[in-house]
C-alpha positions as CSV (number, residue, x, y, z in Angstrom):
1,X,109.5,111.8,124.0
2,X,107.5,108.7,122.6
3,X,106.8,108.6,118.4
4,X,103.5,109.6,117.3
5,X,103.4,111.6,120.9
6,X,102.1,115.3,119.9
7,X,104.6,118.1,120.9
8,X,103.9,119.7,124.5
9,X,106.1,122.9,123.4
10,X,107.6,124.6,120.0
11,X,110.4,125.6,122.5
12,X,113.8,124.3,121.0
13,X,114.3,122.5,124.4
14,X,111.1,120.9,124.0
15,X,111.0,119.4,120.6
16,X,112.4,116.2,119.5
17,X,115.4,117.2,117.3
18,X,116.1,113.4,116.4
19,X,112.8,112.9,114.3
20,X,113.3,114.0,110.3
21,X,109.9,115.5,110.2
22,X,110.1,117.4,113.4
23,X,113.6,118.5,112.5
24,X,112.8,120.2,109.5
25,X,109.7,121.5,109.7
26,X,110.8,123.1,113.4
27,X,113.8,123.6,111.8
28,X,112.2,126.0,108.7
29,X,110.0,127.8,111.1
30,X,112.5,128.9,113.5
31,X,114.8,130.5,110.0
32,X,111.9,131.9,108.7
33,X,111.2,133.5,111.6
34,X,114.9,134.8,112.2
35,X,115.2,135.9,108.8
36,X,111.7,138.3,109.1
37,X,112.7,139.1,112.8
38,X,116.1,140.7,111.8
39,X,114.1,142.2,108.1
40,X,111.9,144.1,110.7
41,X,114.7,144.9,112.7
42,X,116.4,146.5,109.5
43,X,113.4,148.0,108.6
44,X,112.5,149.5,112.2
45,X,116.4,151.2,111.9
46,X,116.9,152.6,108.8
47,X,113.5,154.3,109.5
48,X,114.4,155.6,113.0
49,X,118.1,156.5,110.8
50,X,115.7,158.6,108.1
51,X,113.6,160.0,111.0
52,X,116.8,162.5,112.7
53,X,117.6,162.8,108.9
54,X,115.0,164.4,108.4
55,X,114.5,166.0,112.0
56,X,117.1,168.0,111.6
């Protein structure tokens, strides 16, 4: 990737990780998406557990 060229894909293997601005932006983006994904998974699992407990 040439300096100043736009990112063609947000996939990790397509990013120029050697550019500090891309590294920081996409690093933070992937961390936030990961935390949201874990929180959503925990919420769904707790809801299923509570529904199962209330269903008996």
